[in-house]
C-alpha positions as semicolon CSV with decimal commas, in nm:
position;residue;x (nm);y (nm);z (nm)
1;M;-0,090;2,691;0,426
2;N;-0,394;2,601;0,601
3;W;-0,686;2,382;0,524
4;F;-0,904;2,675;0,422
5;P;-0,987;2,711;0,052
6;W;-0,616;2,744;-0,015
7;D;-0,548;2,402;0,135
8;V;-0,594;2,298;-0,228
9;R;-0,226;2,357;-0,290
10;R;0,018;2,146;-0,510
11;W;0,166;1,907;-0,808
12;L;0,208;1,642;-1,105
13;P;0,393;1,362;-1,373
14;I;0,427;1,152;-1,783
15;G;0,591;0,890;-2,118
16;Q;0,863;0,798;-2,389
17;F;0,906;0,695;-2,759
18;L;1,188;0,681;-3,019
19;T;1,092;0,682;-3,386
20;L;0,806;0,837;-3,582
21;F;0,671;0,490;-3,635
22;C;0,671;0,418;-3,258
23;L;0,511;0,754;-3,193
24;F;0,235;0,670;-3,439
25;L;0,170;0,337;-3,269
26;F;0,172;0,506;-2,925
27;L;-0,086;0,763;-3,029
28;V;-0,310;0,494;-3,174
29;V;-0,290;0,285;-2,856
30;S;-0,353;0,591;-2,639
31;C;-0,659;0,689;-2,839
32;V;-0,799;0,336;-2,823
33;G;-0,728;0,334;-2,449
34;Q;-0,952;0,630;-2,377
35;N;-1,244;0,484;-2,186
36;S;-1,428;0,800;-2,097
37;S;-1,572;1,076;-2,310
38;N;-1,450;1,315;-2,041
39;S;-1,088;1,205;-2,083
40;P;-0,872;1,443;-2,288
41;P;-0,665;1,314;-2,578
42;P;-0,315;1,200;-2,485
43;S;-0,084;1,495;-2,439
44;S;0,262;1,336;-2,440
45;S;0,484;1,472;-2,713
46;A;0,784;1,343;-2,903
47;G;1,141;1,432;-2,834
48;D;1,259;1,563;-2,500
49;R;0,948;1,749;-2,384
50;I;0,790;1,625;-2,062
51;T;0,413;1,597;-2,013
52;I;0,276;1,621;-1,662
53;G;-0,076;1,518;-1,563
54;T;-0,260;1,662;-1,265
55;T;-0,608;1,751;-1,145
56;L;-0,490;2,085;-1,002
57;K;-0,652;2,369;-1,196
58;P;-0,469;2,703;-1,152
59;R;-0,692;3,002;-1,083
60;T;-0,430;3,263;-1,167
61;M;-0,068;3,290;-1,272
62;D;-0,014;3,620;-1,091
63;P;0,214;3,537;-0,796
64;A;0,083;3,833;-0,598
65;D;-0,269;3,685;-0,599
66;N;-0,210;3,310;-0,606
67;Y;-0,255;3,121;-0,279
68;E;-0,318;2,773;-0,417
69;L;-0,090;2,481;-0,485
70;A;-0,209;2,468;-0,845
71;G;-0,032;2,795;-0,922
72;E;0,258;2,769;-0,682
73;Y;0,425;2,465;-0,834
74;L;0,419;2,645;-1,171
75;H;0,572;2,957;-1,014
76;Y;0,840;2,733;-0,863
77;N;0,954;2,641;-1,215
78;L;0,882;2,968;-1,396
79;G;1,005;3,210;-1,132
80;E;1,272;3,245;-0,868
81;T;1,276;3,370;-0,512
82;L;1,555;3,510;-0,299
83;Y;1,588;3,175;-0,121
84;R;1,484;2,821;-0,202
85;Y;1,510;2,481;-0,036
86;A;1,772;2,240;-0,163
87;P;1,587;1,975;-0,370
88;G;1,423;1,712;-0,154
89;T;1,518;1,885;0,173
90;S;1,411;2,164;0,409
91;Q;1,759;2,321;0,391
92;L;1,740;2,684;0,284
93;K;1,987;2,810;0,025
94;P;2,027;3,132;-0,179
95;Q;1,871;3,156;-0,524
96;L;1,832;3,514;-0,648
97;A;2,019;3,613;-0,333
98;T;2,388;3,528;-0,328
99;A;2,411;3,469;0,049
100;L;2,195;3,437;0,355
101;P;2,092;3,779;0,494
102;K;2,286;3,989;0,738
103;V;2,050;4,054;1,030
104;S;2,076;4,349;1,266
105;Q;2,114;4,286;1,637
106;D;1,754;4,391;1,704
107;G;1,630;4,145;1,439
108;L;1,455;4,415;1,237
109;T;1,689;4,482;0,944
110;Y;1,779;4,227;0,677
111;I;2,047;4,312;0,422
112;I;2,046;4,074;0,126
113;P;2,295;4,067;-0,164
114;V;2,124;3,980;-0,492
115;R;2,254;3,809;-0,803
116;P;2,394;4,004;-1,102
117;N;2,370;3,901;-1,469
118;V;2,010;3,778;-1,449
119;L;1,743;3,859;-1,708
120;F;1,365;3,844;-1,693
121;H;1,183;3,654;-1,967
122;D;1,110;3,987;-2,144
123;G;1,478;4,083;-2,146
124;T;1,458;4,330;-1,857
125;P;1,768;4,313;-1,632
126;F;1,720;4,191;-1,276
127;D;1,871;4,388;-0,987
128;A;1,790;4,490;-0,629
129;E;1,537;4,750;-0,743
130;A;1,350;4,488;-0,947
131;M;1,340;4,259;-0,642
132;A;1,219;4,545;-0,423
133;F;0,949;4,621;-0,682
134;S;0,835;4,258;-0,679
135;L;0,808;4,239;-0,299
136;R;0,633;4,576;-0,273
137;R;0,389;4,465;-0,541
138;F;0,323;4,141;-0,350
139;I;0,225;4,353;-0,048
140;E;0,054;4,654;-0,206
141;N;-0,156;4,477;-0,470
142;K;-0,340;4,313;-0,180
143;G;-0,380;3,967;-0,328
144;K;-0,478;3,660;-0,129
145;P;-0,130;3,586;0,015
146;S;-0,029;3,952;0,070
147;F;-0,071;3,926;0,448
148;L;0,230;3,694;0,464
149;L;0,455;3,995;0,412
150;S;0,230;4,289;0,499
151;D;0,189;4,168;0,858
152;I;0,567;4,158;0,902
153;V;0,744;4,389;0,658
154;N;0,775;4,762;0,723
155;S;0,973;4,861;0,411
156;V;1,164;4,717;0,115
157;K;1,422;4,917;-0,075
158;A;1,729;4,881;-0,292
159;T;2,029;5,020;-0,104
160;G;2,269;4,939;-0,387
161;K;2,260;4,804;-0,740
162;Y;2,269;4,452;-0,600
163;E;2,184;4,508;-0,235
164;L;1,833;4,481;-0,090
165;T;1,737;4,608;0,257
166;I;1,418;4,491;0,424
167;M;1,293;4,644;0,750
168;L;1,052;4,442;0,962
169;K;0,776;4,570;1,191
170;K;0,882;4,318;1,453
171;P;1,148;4,048;1,476
172;F;1,068;3,728;1,293
173;A;1,330;3,454;1,301
174;A;1,164;3,256;1,022
175;F;1,172;3,547;0,777
176;P;1,431;3,395;0,535
177;S;1,209;3,086;0,503
178;L;0,912;3,309;0,424
179;L;1,115;3,458;0,136
180;A;1,116;3,110;-0,021
181;F;0,737;3,123;-0,063
182;P;0,687;3,095;-0,444
183;G;0,460;3,400;-0,454
184;T;0,749;3,625;-0,350
185;C;0,933;3,551;-0,675
186;A;1,081;3,831;-0,884
187;V;0,860;3,966;-1,165
188;S;0,954;4,208;-1,440
189;P;0,892;4,575;-1,352
190;K;0,833;4,631;-1,723
191;A;0,550;4,375;-1,740
192;Y;0,371;4,446;-1,410
193;E;0,250;4,742;-1,207
194;I;0,186;4,816;-0,842
195;G;-0,167;4,894;-0,729
196;A;-0,444;4,723;-0,535
197;G;-0,613;4,462;-0,754
198;K;-0,384;4,515;-1,054
199;F;-0,324;4,153;-1,143
200;K;-0,234;3,964;-1,460
201;P;-0,394;3,621;-1,417
202;N;-0,309;3,473;-1,757
203;E;0,061;3,549;-1,795
204;F;0,389;3,530;-1,609
205;V;0,718;3,711;-1,664
206;G;0,990;3,603;-1,423
207;T;1,353;3,488;-1,425
208;G;1,320;3,108;-1,407
209;P;1,451;2,835;-1,637
210;Y;1,118;2,820;-1,821
211;K;0,893;3,085;-1,971
212;L;0,515;3,055;-1,991
213;V;0,411;3,025;-2,357
214;K;0,048;2,915;-2,328
215;F;-0,187;2,924;-2,032
216;S;-0,539;2,811;-1,960
217;S;-0,698;2,641;-1,663
218;E;-0,693;2,316;-1,866
219;S;-0,332;2,318;-1,987
220;Q;-0,005;2,508;-1,966
221;Q;0,298;2,510;-2,194
222;L;0,643;2,594;-2,053
223;D;0,933;2,642;-2,293
224;V;1,300;2,661;-2,200
225;F;1,421;3,019;-2,142
226;D;1,732;3,039;-2,362
227;K;1,881;3,333;-2,168
228;Y;1,849;3,172;-1,827
229;W;2,143;3,259;-1,600
230;G;2,179;2,915;-1,443
231;E;2,204;2,555;-1,552
232;K;1,981;2,479;-1,850
233;P;1,695;2,227;-1,810
234;A;1,758;1,863;-1,895
235;N;1,450;1,864;-2,121
236;Q;1,320;2,078;-2,408
237;G;1,012;2,200;-2,224
238;V;0,709;2,090;-2,025
239;N;0,340;2,051;-2,108
240;V;0,098;2,037;-1,814
241;Q;-0,236;1,868;-1,876
242;V;-0,515;1,927;-1,621
243;L;-0,742;1,625;-1,594
244;T;-1,101;1,658;-1,475
245;S;-1,081;1,396;-1,199
246;S;-0,845;1,162;-1,020
247;S;-0,997;0,875;-1,220
248;N;-0,908;1,046;-1,547
249;L;-0,556;1,115;-1,419
250;F;-0,521;0,752;-1,311
251;N;-0,645;0,615;-1,644
252;T;-0,451;0,864;-1,858
253;F;-0,126;0,772;-1,687
254;R;-0,195;0,399;-1,718
255;T;-0,256;0,440;-2,094
256;R;0,069;0,642;-2,120
257;G;-0,107;0,968;-2,203
258;V;0,125;1,155;-1,969
259;D;0,484;1,102;-1,859
260;I;0,422;1,194;-1,495
261;A;0,116;1,186;-1,269
262;Y;0,111;1,387;-0,946
263;L;-0,180;1,521;-0,742
264;T;-0,441;1,430;-0,690
265;L;-0,486;1,056;-0,674
266;E;-0,700;0,868;-0,424
267;P;-0,535;0,623;-0,180
268;E;-0,666;0,317;-0,365
269;Q;-0,540;0,454;-0,699
270;I;-0,198;0,518;-0,546
271;K;-0,194;0,163;-0,411
272;R;-0,271;0,019;-0,754
273;L;-0,007;0,233;-0,922
274;K;0,248;0,132;-0,659
275;D;0,162;-0,232;-0,730
276;G;0,217;-0,169;-1,101
277;A;0,552;-0,005;-1,031
278;S;0,663;-0,307;-0,830
279;T;0,615;-0,523;-1,141
280;G;0,809;-0,281;-1,362
281;K;0,520;-0,123;-1,555
282;W;0,623;0,228;-1,451
283;Q;0,804;0,404;-1,165
284;A;0,683;0,521;-0,824
285;I;0,844;0,817;-0,649
286;E;0,774;0,847;-0,277
287;S;0,865;1,135;-0,047
288;Q;0,790;1,249;0,305
289;G;0,550;1,541;0,282
290;S;0,494;1,831;0,520
291;S;0,114;1,849;0,522
292;T;-0,053;1,733;0,842
293;T;-0,400;1,632;0,962
294;Y;-0,552;1,695;1,305
295;M;-0,867;1,651;1,508
296;I;-0,967;1,995;1,632
297;F;-1,179;2,050;1,944
298;N;-1,400;2,355;1,983
299;L;-1,316;2,446;2,343
300;K;-1,626;2,668;2,364
301;S;-1,852;2,374;2,285
302;K;-1,962;2,134;2,559
303;P;-1,841;1,882;2,659
304;F;-1,507;1,972;2,499
305;D;-1,455;2,257;2,740
306;N;-1,372;1,974;2,983
307;P;-1,000;1,880;2,949
308;S;-1,067;1,526;3,076
309;V;-1,297;1,458;2,785
310;R;-1,038;1,576;2,533
311;V;-0,771;1,365;2,704
312;A;-0,998;1,058;2,691
313;V;-1,036;1,099;2,313
314;A;-0,658;1,146;2,283
315;Y;-0,604;0,811;2,456
316;M;-0,839;0,622;2,224
317;I;-0,692;0,750;1,894
318;N;-0,518;0,464;1,713
319;R;-0,295;0,625;1,450
320;S;-0,157;0,299;1,314
321;L;-0,511;0,182;1,244
322;L;-0,596;0,514;1,077
323;N;-0,290;0,488;0,858
324;E;-0,373;0,133;0,759
325;R;-0,751;0,164;0,708
326;A;-0,798;0,526;0,598
327;L;-0,471;0,596;0,416
328;A;-0,377;0,253;0,283
329;G;-0,042;0,292;0,460
330;Q;0,031;0,615;0,272
331;G;0,084;0,837;0,575
332;V;0,300;0,858;0,884
333;P;0,148;0,861;1,236
334;L;0,193;1,208;1,384
335;Y;0,237;1,275;1,757
336;S;0,289;1,652;1,764
337;M;0,158;1,969;1,607
338;L;0,498;1,984;1,436
339;P;0,583;1,734;1,161
340;T;0,885;1,509;1,162
341;T;1,035;1,739;0,897
342;F;1,202;1,944;1,172
343;D;1,462;1,849;1,431
344;V;1,250;2,021;1,697
345;Y;0,980;1,754;1,660
346;K;0,885;1,575;1,985
347;P;0,642;1,280;1,982
348;V;0,464;1,422;2,286
349;F;0,126;1,259;2,221
350;K;0,286;0,916;2,193
351;E;0,479;0,973;2,517
352;Q;0,168;1,102;2,695
353;Y;-0,113;0,888;2,552
354;G;0,030;0,605;2,343
355;D;-0,184;0,471;2,061
356;G;-0,531;0,326;2,102
357;D;-0,531;0,294;2,483
358;T;-0,903;0,227;2,501
359;A;-0,891;0,102;2,861
360;K;-0,756;0,437;2,980
361;A;-1,003;0,623;2,759
362;K;-1,296;0,427;2,903
363;Q;-1,174;0,487;3,260
364;L;-1,156;0,865;3,207
365;L;-1,497;0,873;3,040
366;Q;-1,653;0,680;3,327
367;Q;-1,497;0,924;3,574
368;A;-1,654;1,207;3,374
369;G;-1,995;1,040;3,406
370;Y;-2,026;0,867;3,069
371;S;-2,140;0,508;3,014
372;P;-2,315;0,295;2,749
373;T;-2,646;0,430;2,879
374;N;-2,514;0,787;2,895
375;P;-2,263;0,798;2,610
376;L;-2,034;1,078;2,502
377;Y;-2,142;1,185;2,156
378;V;-1,859;1,328;1,945
379;Q;-1,996;1,511;1,644
380;V;-1,709;1,529;1,394
381;W;-1,719;1,729;1,069
382;Y;-1,502;1,730;0,757
383;P;-1,529;1,874;0,403
384;T;-1,705;1,648;0,154
385;S;-1,418;1,680;-0,093
386;S;-1,165;1,509;0,137
387;A;-1,167;1,133;0,085
388;P;-0,891;1,063;0,345
389;R;-1,076;1,252;0,617
390;Q;-1,401;1,079;0,526
391;L;-1,232;0,742;0,565
392;A;-1,063;0,852;0,888
393;A;-1,394;0,960;1,042
394;T;-1,548;0,625;0,946
395;V;-1,256;0,434;1,101
396;L;-1,279;0,637;1,424
397;K;-1,651;0,566;1,448
398;A;-1,610;0,190;1,393
399;F;-1,313;0,165;1,632
400;A;-1,502;0,343;1,912
401;E;-1,807;0,119;1,864
402;Q;-1,591;-0,193;1,875
403;Q;-1,359;-0,101;2,162
404;L;-1,557;0,127;2,395
405;G;-1,886;-0,057;2,417
406;G;-2,099;0,247;2,337
407;T;-1,943;0,478;2,597
408;L;-1,808;0,703;2,320
409;Q;-1,998;0,736;1,994
410;F;-1,884;0,932;1,690
411;E;-2,143;1,104;1,476
412;V;-1,986;1,160;1,133
413;N;-2,094;1,463;0,928
414;N;-1,973;1,633;0,613
415;V;-2,051;1,953;0,428
416;D;-1,923;2,122;0,114
417;A;-1,582;2,284;0,153
418;A;-1,698;2,645;0,118
419;T;-1,954;2,605;0,398
420;F;-1,706;2,409;0,611
421;F;-1,441;2,680;0,599
422;K;-1,694;2,957;0,651
423;N;-1,845;2,796;0,960
424;I;-1,527;2,696;1,141
425;P;-1,433;3,036;1,292
426;Q;-1,796;3,087;1,391
427;G;-1,771;2,795;1,632
428;I;-2,049;2,596;1,469
429;Y;-1,873;2,258;1,477
430;P;-1,786;2,079;1,806
431;T;-1,498;1,888;1,642
432;T;-1,350;1,887;1,294
433;L;-1,090;1,702;1,096
434;G;-0,864;1,961;0,939
435;N;-0,542;1,947;0,744
436;W;-0,263;2,197;0,704
437;Y;-0,013;2,275;0,435
438;P;0,255;2,525;0,541
439;D;0,320;2,859;0,371
440;F;0,689;2,814;0,448
441;L;0,900;2,543;0,606
442;D;0,959;2,657;0,961
443;P;0,818;2,517;1,288
444;D;0,654;2,855;1,353
445;N;0,411;2,792;1,067
446;Y;0,272;2,487;1,247
447;V;0,239;2,667;1,580
448;Q;0,140;3,031;1,546
449;P;-0,150;2,970;1,299
450;F;-0,307;2,720;1,542
451;L;-0,226;2,840;1,891
452;E;-0,183;3,217;1,904
453;C;-0,471;3,419;2,046
454;T;-0,451;3,799;2,037
455;K;-0,765;3,856;2,246
456;G;-0,915;3,623;2,502
457;S;-0,890;3,478;2,851
458;P;-0,868;3,138;3,023
459;N;-1,239;3,154;3,103
460;S;-1,381;3,285;2,776
461;G;-1,130;3,122;2,541
462;C;-1,008;3,295;2,228
463;D;-1,219;3,586;2,105
464;D;-0,983;3,691;1,828
465;G;-0,673;3,536;1,676
466;A;-0,536;3,234;1,496
467;S;-0,688;2,968;1,721
468;K;-1,034;3,114;1,660
469;T;-0,971;3,100;1,287
470;Q;-0,890;2,731;1,318
471;G;-1,203;2,663;1,523
472;S;-1,039;2,555;1,851
473;F;-1,075;2,890;2,038
474;Y;-0,774;2,787;2,245
475;Y;-0,625;3,045;2,481
476;S;-0,303;3,011;2,678
477;S;-0,110;3,314;2,796
478;R;0,202;3,099;2,833
479;V;0,178;2,968;2,476
480;N;0,128;3,325;2,352
481;Q;0,447;3,425;2,534
482;L;0,639;3,130;2,391
483;I;0,527;3,207;2,036
484;A;0,645;3,566;2,075
485;Q;0,979;3,437;2,204
486;E;1,043;3,182;1,926
487;R;0,955;3,440;1,662
488;K;1,236;3,669;1,774
489;E;1,490;3,410;1,888
490;L;1,776;3,372;1,637
491;N;1,971;3,109;1,831
492;P;1,865;2,765;1,695
493;Q;1,918;2,577;2,022
494;A;1,730;2,833;2,230
495;R;1,449;2,827;1,975
496;K;1,440;2,447;1,988
497;A;1,386;2,459;2,364
498;I;1,094;2,699;2,318
499;F;0,926;2,469;2,066
500;A;0,975;2,178;2,304
501;E;0,778;2,357;2,575
502;I;0,503;2,453;2,329
503;Q;0,463;2,091;2,223
504;D;0,446;1,977;2,587
505;L;0,173;2,232;2,662
506;V;-0,036;2,127;2,363
507;A;-0,015;1,763;2,473
508;K;-0,128;1,868;2,820
509;D;-0,415;2,094;2,708
510;V;-0,523;1,891;2,401
511;P;-0,695;2,160;2,189
512;Y;-0,584;1,952;1,892
513;I;-0,496;1,587;1,839
514;P;-0,236;1,531;1,565
515;L;-0,327;1,231;1,350
516;W;-0,095;1,187;1,053
517;Q;0,163;1,344;0,827
518;D;0,122;1,285;0,456
519;K;0,355;1,102;0,224
520;E;0,376;1,231;-0,131
521;F;0,358;1,001;-0,433
522;A;0,427;1,068;-0,799
523;F;0,441;0,820;-1,084
524;S;0,648;0,834;-1,401
525;Q;0,671;0,620;-1,710
526;K;0,973;0,395;-1,760
527;G;1,272;0,587;-1,890
528;V;1,178;0,913;-1,717
529;T;1,447;1,019;-1,470
530;G;1,534;1,312;-1,242
531;L;1,202;1,351;-1,058
532;T;1,230;1,440;-0,689
533;I;0,938;1,563;-0,479
534;N;1,024;1,835;-0,229
535;P;0,882;1,860;0,125
536;T;0,703;2,170;-0,005
537;Q;0,507;1,941;-0,244
538;D;0,654;2,101;-0,553
539;F;0,926;1,956;-0,774
540;A;1,182;2,079;-1,023
541;F;1,080;2,032;-1,384
542;W;1,429;2,117;-1,504
543;T;1,596;1,800;-1,374
544;I;1,355;1,565;-1,552
545;K;1,449;1,394;-1,876
546;K;1,357;1,089;-2,080
């Protein structure tokens, strides 16, 4: 998912006590510990219920209209999709399907067997027709994420009681991964209807291990679904408490008001909580994430239409310094448009430019006519709400001043997120710092949304297409060809070779400079077990116990 308004996507964690007397003491301590009138009362509960604290406020619980992390991690635990990733991995496995799909030779027809003996939360039986209904509703109700399927899917129909047939408009090798997107989960045909704009934002009726009992933007209550077809949760239910700020989340966790804290905490807060975990106060859970951050050049804006200028900036980027100073060591240096999550990853920017080669950067800038008396000004923009990108921009500015003697000077600017996202495809910003969270875990979702251009030329750049949407206006006929090839190629090794060439071309043309890949951190109270963060930034509630 990209860094547009829906880049606000994903998750959370919370405490333990034994007797009524201990519970009483805990509540007293928690109440005394509240140091802000804005902080909610402690929400941990006795017994085996888990309380999760987060700052993510869900806009809607309708999976056909939700395109934010705040709703998706709830759908992950309340609903089920045809396929899902094995916990903690990017390995796809069947969920409501019973096997991976049979794909026709032309790559257009997917036949998927679906699971029998499954009930929706309202008691309605699940079958292939119910799954077809859910996918058609996702497309036809025209919610925010509907394009994910509508751009690709031609038809969905039940061709047997437990057999689903999906016809595509064009081959798409990553289609099974797309069917793991939480919004494509099965919903009860009895509880929902198909029709543009016909959404139910305050309820959810799916097939998952939990059912939604109470919902508001401030809190959600999930109870165990006693007729769930699979393994029952290790806990008796989950309460989600939405805190008003990262500071409130930080303080509420420290005073044991929640069992688990996850998203969003600032780098310094994460550092302090990690320090506390190292002394045994609580537990830290760390995982490699799949969200990525880039510097994006507007190739229609001078002087960034000059490849030598972009290459010079690529040489001077010091990712280790960014990770240390801007992220407090909480990221991983990234050297490709693709994250290290995939085996097709190639560290092409490290091979081509190294890290922080300021001598080479200065040489190229001087050849392009820049000097301390005629400096290259790099105006870089980021959304005000992003603390990591604010710190990164500040580090870049200071590093250039220190190492390049005034030949390259960063001008740091920020603007509110709504304006930022609105202005990007209009070409208003010369360079931006953008981040990306994928809709589905496949290398295609880190390539096509950045590089494909449906209308343009080498001279004019991209006039229409994904690269315009991202603000780079990059056009390459060869990259367009390669994207079309990888999208239809079913052979993994052949597809890997295609992605290798794409990565090489991006390193050569430098429309983007990859900066870092996020790590994910959650924190749990002592005695809480079973928490694993997935590369998709969600996590299973049902494995957690205390």
